[in-house]
OpenMM code with the backbone's topology and positions (N, CA, C; nanometers):
from openmm import Vec3, app, unit

residues = "UNK UNK UNK UNK UNK UNK UNK UNK UNK UNK UNK UNK UNK UNK UNK UNK UNK UNK UNK UNK UNK UNK UNK UNK UNK UNK UNK UNK UNK UNK UNK UNK UNK UNK UNK UNK UNK UNK UNK UNK UNK UNK UNK UNK UNK UNK UNK UNK UNK UNK UNK UNK UNK UNK UNK UNK UNK UNK UNK UNK UNK UNK UNK UNK UNK UNK UNK UNK UNK UNK UNK UNK UNK UNK UNK UNK UNK UNK UNK UNK UNK UNK UNK UNK UNK UNK UNK UNK UNK UNK UNK UNK UNK UNK UNK".split()
positions = [
    Vec3(-1.1710, 1.1243, 0.4966),
    Vec3(-1.2166, 0.9884, 0.4784),
    Vec3(-1.1045, 0.8917, 0.5089),
    Vec3(-1.1416, 0.7811, 0.5702),
    Vec3(-1.0445, 0.6780, 0.6011),
    Vec3(-1.0477, 0.5678, 0.4964),
    Vec3(-0.9395, 0.4936, 0.4891),
    Vec3(-0.9279, 0.3844, 0.3930),
    Vec3(-0.8973, 0.2562, 0.4685),
    Vec3(-0.9618, 0.1478, 0.4280),
    Vec3(-0.9305, 0.0151, 0.4800),
    Vec3(-0.8641, -0.0652, 0.3691),
    Vec3(-0.7748, -0.1544, 0.4094),
    Vec3(-0.7010, -0.2379, 0.3155),
    Vec3(-0.7205, -0.3838, 0.3512),
    Vec3(-0.7011, -0.4706, 0.2547),
    Vec3(-0.6956, -0.6140, 0.2800),
    Vec3(-0.5492, -0.6501, 0.3040),
    Vec3(-0.5224, -0.7227, 0.4125),
    Vec3(-0.3871, -0.7666, 0.4451),
    Vec3(-0.3812, -0.9190, 0.4383),
    Vec3(-0.2677, -0.9701, 0.3902),
    Vec3(-0.2530, -1.1155, 0.3779),
    Vec3(-0.1080, -1.1554, 0.4033),
    Vec3(-0.0911, -1.2650, 0.4754),
    Vec3(0.0419, -1.3221, 0.4990),
    Vec3(0.0538, -1.4507, 0.4180),
    Vec3(0.1452, -1.4513, 0.3223),
    Vec3(0.1650, -1.5695, 0.2386),
    Vec3(0.2261, -1.6850, 0.3175),
    Vec3(0.2989, -1.6544, 0.4249),
    Vec3(0.3676, -1.7582, 0.5013),
    Vec3(0.2717, -1.8449, 0.5835),
    Vec3(0.1728, -1.7817, 0.6485),
    Vec3(0.0847, -1.8599, 0.7378),
    Vec3(-0.0624, -1.8548, 0.6984),
    Vec3(-0.0971, -1.7698, 0.6024),
    Vec3(-0.2357, -1.7615, 0.5578),
    Vec3(-0.3219, -1.6625, 0.6338),
    Vec3(-0.2627, -1.5883, 0.7294),
    Vec3(-0.3408, -1.4874, 0.8012),
    Vec3(-0.4012, -1.3906, 0.6999),
    Vec3(-0.5288, -1.3555, 0.7217),
    Vec3(-0.5967, -1.2627, 0.6313),
    Vec3(-0.6848, -1.1690, 0.7131),
    Vec3(-0.6727, -1.0407, 0.6885),
    Vec3(-0.7583, -0.9404, 0.7515),
    Vec3(-0.8156, -0.8570, 0.6371),
    Vec3(-0.9447, -0.8744, 0.6053),
    Vec3(-1.0003, -0.8084, 0.4875),
    Vec3(-1.0279, -0.6590, 0.5040),
    Vec3(-1.0325, -0.6096, 0.6285),
    Vec3(-1.0644, -0.4680, 0.6522),
    Vec3(-0.9750, -0.4130, 0.7637),
    Vec3(-0.8642, -0.3508, 0.7254),
    Vec3(-0.7690, -0.2992, 0.8233),
    Vec3(-0.7135, -0.1655, 0.7748),
    Vec3(-0.7092, -0.0682, 0.8628),
    Vec3(-0.6529, 0.0631, 0.8270),
    Vec3(-0.5029, 0.0550, 0.8007),
    Vec3(-0.4370, -0.0432, 0.8611),
    Vec3(-0.2929, -0.0650, 0.8426),
    Vec3(-0.2102, 0.0547, 0.8883),
    Vec3(-0.2573, 0.1227, 0.9903),
    Vec3(-0.1909, 0.2409, 1.0451),
    Vec3(-0.2936, 0.3323, 1.1069),
    Vec3(-0.2873, 0.4604, 1.0754),
    Vec3(-0.3820, 0.5589, 1.1293),
    Vec3(-0.4630, 0.6179, 1.0145),
    Vec3(-0.5950, 0.6214, 1.0310),
    Vec3(-0.6852, 0.6787, 0.9320),
    Vec3(-0.7901, 0.7619, 1.0050),
    Vec3(-0.8281, 0.8742, 0.9453),
    Vec3(-0.9251, 0.9645, 1.0085),
    Vec3(-1.0484, 0.9818, 0.9226),
    Vec3(-1.1636, 0.9779, 0.9876),
    Vec3(-1.2909, 1.0077, 0.9244),
    Vec3(-1.3463, 1.1362, 0.9828),
    Vec3(-1.4719, 1.1652, 0.9568),
    Vec3(-1.5343, 1.2875, 1.0080),
    Vec3(-1.5513, 1.2853, 1.1592),
    Vec3(-1.5848, 1.1703, 1.2171),
    Vec3(-1.6185, 1.1635, 1.3595),
    Vec3(-1.5114, 1.0986, 1.4459),
    Vec3(-1.4211, 1.0217, 1.3852),
    Vec3(-1.3262, 0.9452, 1.4659),
    Vec3(-1.1976, 0.9203, 1.3871),
    Vec3(-1.0877, 0.9054, 1.4617),
    Vec3(-0.9606, 0.8609, 1.4054),
    Vec3(-0.9350, 0.7209, 1.4577),
    Vec3(-0.9006, 0.6297, 1.3664),
    Vec3(-0.8707, 0.4917, 1.4036),
    Vec3(-0.7218, 0.4649, 1.3916),
    Vec3(-0.6730, 0.3741, 1.4760),
    Vec3(-0.5347, 0.3287, 1.4683),
    Vec3(-0.5348, 0.1766, 1.4736),
    Vec3(-0.4480, 0.1147, 1.3952),
    Vec3(-0.4348, -0.0305, 1.3994),
    Vec3(-0.3453, -0.0674, 1.5166),
    Vec3(-0.3903, -0.1675, 1.5939),
    Vec3(-0.3109, -0.2174, 1.7058),
    Vec3(-0.2897, -0.3675, 1.6899),
    Vec3(-0.1802, -0.4150, 1.7476),
    Vec3(-0.1495, -0.5574, 1.7531),
    Vec3(-0.1714, -0.6040, 1.8956),
    Vec3(-0.2538, -0.7068, 1.9132),
    Vec3(-0.2746, -0.7682, 2.0439),
    Vec3(-0.1986, -0.9004, 2.0451),
    Vec3(-0.0975, -0.9109, 2.1311),
    Vec3(-0.0150, -1.0322, 2.1386),
    Vec3(-0.0943, -1.1506, 2.1935),
    Vec3(-0.1914, -1.1244, 2.2803),
    Vec3(-0.2716, -1.2326, 2.3375),
    Vec3(-0.3636, -1.2927, 2.2319),
    Vec3(-0.4318, -1.2076, 2.1572),
    Vec3(-0.5240, -1.2531, 2.0518),
    Vec3(-0.4519, -1.2932, 1.9231),
    Vec3(-0.3269, -1.2459, 1.9069),
    Vec3(-0.2510, -1.2625, 1.7821),
    Vec3(-0.3337, -1.2117, 1.6642),
    Vec3(-0.3790, -1.0855, 1.6794),
    Vec3(-0.4705, -1.0266, 1.5826),
    Vec3(-0.4417, -0.8774, 1.5687),
    Vec3(-0.4747, -0.8228, 1.4517),
    Vec3(-0.4712, -0.6787, 1.4291),
    Vec3(-0.6132, -0.6267, 1.4398),
    Vec3(-0.6295, -0.5154, 1.5101),
    Vec3(-0.7599, -0.4518, 1.5246),
    Vec3(-0.7466, -0.3034, 1.4947),
    Vec3(-0.8503, -0.2445, 1.4388),
    Vec3(-0.8594, -0.0994, 1.4255),
    Vec3(-0.9420, -0.0493, 1.5430),
    Vec3(-0.8833, 0.0401, 1.6213),
    Vec3(-0.9516, 0.0912, 1.7402),
    Vec3(-0.9566, 0.2430, 1.7353),
    Vec3(-1.0611, 0.3030, 1.7927),
    Vec3(-1.0677, 0.4498, 1.7956),
    Vec3(-0.9615, 0.5067, 1.8891),
    Vec3(-0.8952, 0.6129, 1.8431),
    Vec3(-0.7943, 0.6794, 1.9258),
    Vec3(-0.8240, 0.8270, 1.9468),
    Vec3(-0.9155, 0.8812, 1.8660),
    Vec3(-0.9511, 1.0220, 1.8782),
    Vec3(-1.0964, 1.0398, 1.8362),
    Vec3(-1.1774, 1.0911, 1.9292),
    Vec3(-1.3183, 1.1188, 1.9015),
    Vec3(-1.3287, 1.2649, 1.8618),
    Vec3(-1.3803, 1.2911, 1.7441),
    Vec3(-1.3900, 1.4273, 1.6921),
    Vec3(-1.5214, 1.4936, 1.7304),
    Vec3(-1.6056, 1.4267, 1.8086),
    Vec3(-1.7382, 1.4772, 1.8440),
    Vec3(-1.7356, 1.6136, 1.9089),
    Vec3(-1.7465, 1.6210, 2.0380),
    Vec3(-1.7426, 1.7481, 2.1125),
    Vec3(-1.5978, 1.7828, 2.1440),
    Vec3(-1.5319, 1.8450, 2.0496),
    Vec3(-1.3891, 1.8712, 2.0655),
    Vec3(-1.3131, 1.7485, 2.0193),
    Vec3(-1.1900, 1.7361, 2.0588),
    Vec3(-1.1089, 1.6209, 2.0232),
    Vec3(-1.0705, 1.5490, 2.1507),
    Vec3(-1.1287, 1.4322, 2.1731),
    Vec3(-1.1042, 1.3541, 2.2936),
    Vec3(-1.0175, 1.2338, 2.2587),
    Vec3(-0.8998, 1.2238, 2.3228),
    Vec3(-0.8121, 1.1093, 2.2999),
    Vec3(-0.8683, 0.9864, 2.3704),
    Vec3(-0.8532, 0.8719, 2.3045),
    Vec3(-0.9001, 0.7447, 2.3579),
    Vec3(-0.7783, 0.6539, 2.3698),
    Vec3(-0.7548, 0.5940, 2.4880),
    Vec3(-0.6364, 0.5086, 2.5040),
    Vec3(-0.6444, 0.3830, 2.4162),
    Vec3(-0.5271, 0.3370, 2.3703),
    Vec3(-0.5208, 0.2130, 2.2933),
    Vec3(-0.5603, 0.0962, 2.3817),
    Vec3(-0.6481, 0.0099, 2.3294),
    Vec3(-0.6835, -0.1117, 2.4036),
    Vec3(-0.7366, -0.2160, 2.3073),
    Vec3(-0.7270, -0.3399, 2.3497),
    Vec3(-0.7800, -0.4516, 2.2724),
    Vec3(-0.9323, -0.4464, 2.2797),
    Vec3(-1.0017, -0.4563, 2.1661),
    Vec3(-1.1476, -0.4517, 2.1696),
    Vec3(-1.2112, -0.5776, 2.2285),
    Vec3(-1.1361, -0.6856, 2.2384),
    Vec3(-1.1904, -0.8100, 2.2950),
    Vec3(-1.1733, -0.8176, 2.4462),
    Vec3(-1.0640, -0.7592, 2.4972),
    Vec3(-1.0385, -0.7632, 2.6408),
    Vec3(-0.9460, -0.6467, 2.6763),
    Vec3(-0.9968, -0.5513, 2.7540),
    Vec3(-0.9172, -0.4312, 2.7834),
    Vec3(-0.7932, -0.4607, 2.8667),
    Vec3(-0.7834, -0.5813, 2.9250),
    Vec3(-0.6643, -0.6181, 3.0025),
    Vec3(-0.5486, -0.6639, 2.9136),
    Vec3(-0.5775, -0.6970, 2.7868),
    Vec3(-0.4711, -0.7392, 2.6945),
    Vec3(-0.3816, -0.6214, 2.6599),
    Vec3(-0.2529, -0.6471, 2.6518),
    Vec3(-0.1578, -0.5439, 2.6113),
    Vec3(-0.1584, -0.5312, 2.4595),
    Vec3(-0.1621, -0.4087, 2.4097),
    Vec3(-0.1583, -0.3829, 2.2655),
    Vec3(-0.0496, -0.2812, 2.2346),
    Vec3(-0.0026, -0.2840, 2.1120),
    Vec3(0.0921, -0.1836, 2.0626),
    Vec3(0.0428, -0.1352, 1.9269),
    Vec3(0.0732, -0.0112, 1.8954),
    Vec3(0.0375, 0.0434, 1.7645),
    Vec3(0.1091, -0.0364, 1.6564),
    Vec3(0.0415, -0.0567, 1.5442),
    Vec3(0.0963, -0.1337, 1.4322),
    Vec3(0.0679, -0.0576, 1.3037),
    Vec3(0.1618, -0.0568, 1.2106),
    Vec3(0.1367, 0.0023, 1.0794),
    Vec3(0.2119, -0.0775, 0.9727),
    Vec3(0.1602, -0.0718, 0.8525),
    Vec3(0.2231, -0.1418, 0.7412),
    Vec3(0.3413, -0.0610, 0.6910),
    Vec3(0.4563, -0.1180, 0.6592),
    Vec3(0.4823, -0.2613, 0.6627),
    Vec3(0.5206, -0.3048, 0.8040),
    Vec3(0.4467, -0.3959, 0.8560),
    Vec3(0.4734, -0.4498, 0.9881),
    Vec3(0.4660, -0.6008, 0.9797),
    Vec3(0.5056, -0.6699, 1.0853),
    Vec3(0.5057, -0.8158, 1.0814),
    Vec3(0.3647, -0.8736, 1.0937),
    Vec3(0.3487, -0.9933, 1.0431),
    Vec3(0.2240, -1.0670, 1.0575),
    Vec3(0.1989, -1.0902, 1.2067),
    Vec3(0.0759, -1.0711, 1.2541),
    Vec3(0.0480, -1.0895, 1.3964),
    Vec3(0.0542, -1.2353, 1.4411),
    Vec3(0.0500, -1.3292, 1.3474),
    Vec3(0.0522, -1.4712, 1.3829),
    Vec3(0.1933, -1.5282, 1.3777),
    Vec3(0.2628, -1.5072, 1.2638),
    Vec3(0.3932, -1.5728, 1.2462),
    Vec3(0.5124, -1.4771, 1.2469),
    Vec3(0.4883, -1.3461, 1.2389),
    Vec3(0.5976, -1.2490, 1.2423),
    Vec3(0.6654, -1.2229, 1.1089),
    Vec3(0.6237, -1.2917, 1.0047),
    Vec3(0.6824, -1.2722, 0.8716),
    Vec3(0.6214, -1.1478, 0.8059),
    Vec3(0.6753, -1.1027, 0.6938),
    Vec3(0.6183, -0.9858, 0.6254),
    Vec3(0.4733, -1.0105, 0.5822),
    Vec3(0.3924, -0.9063, 0.5929),
    Vec3(0.2521, -0.9141, 0.5544),
    Vec3(0.2304, -0.8219, 0.4346),
    Vec3(0.1467, -0.8647, 0.3423),
    Vec3(0.1223, -0.7882, 0.2206),
    Vec3(-0.0066, -0.7082, 0.2316),
    Vec3(-0.0033, -0.5872, 0.1772),
    Vec3(-0.1230, -0.5047, 0.1641),
    Vec3(-0.1757, -0.5291, 0.0234),
    Vec3(-0.2939, -0.5931, 0.0126),
    Vec3(-0.3469, -0.6344, -0.1168),
    Vec3(-0.4188, -0.5238, -0.1922),
    Vec3(-0.4510, -0.4149, -0.1254),
    Vec3(-0.5210, -0.3061, -0.1911),
    Vec3(-0.6363, -0.2577, -0.1054),
    Vec3(-0.6997, -0.1515, -0.1502),
    Vec3(-0.8102, -0.0943, -0.0752),
    Vec3(-0.9300, -0.1879, -0.0754),
    Vec3(-0.9915, -0.2021, 0.0421),
    Vec3(-1.1138, -0.2825, 0.0504),
    Vec3(-1.2358, -0.1967, 0.0805),
    Vec3(-1.2129, -0.0761, 0.1353),
    Vec3(-1.3256, 0.0130, 0.1652),
    Vec3(-1.2747, 0.1541, 0.1913),
    Vec3(-1.3627, 0.2499, 0.1684),
    Vec3(-1.3400, 0.3876, 0.2086),
    Vec3(-1.4518, 0.4225, 0.3032),
    Vec3(-1.4181, 0.4787, 0.4196),
    Vec3(-1.5193, 0.5077, 0.5215),
    Vec3(-1.5093, 0.6517, 0.5652),
    Vec3(-1.6141, 0.6976, 0.6290),
    Vec3(-1.6165, 0.8357, 0.6761),
    Vec3(-1.6677, 0.8437, 0.8170),
] * unit.nanometer
topology = app.Topology()
chain = topology.addChain("A")
for resn in residues:
    res = topology.addResidue(resn, chain)
    for name in ("N", "CA", "C"):
        topology.addAtom(name, app.Element.getBySymbol(name[0]), res)
């Protein structure tokens, strides 16, 4: 089962209520958090499909596949201002 967390930046007010904050695996898929510099946003994207075998999925921005993304995990910088971001606690458990 995977876990999602609420993330908050006290410096700029950025808030992401549902973020894996790293890598989390469920029954069918593994998600990884990525930072998109163009969107200035954190996204959880599939990186491994557990369906028919284990198929790796390249990291990409879910809004535009041309955007460059990098893997992100907590503790990492805020995607908007670069200051420390807080993990407020679990917001969901998924499978």
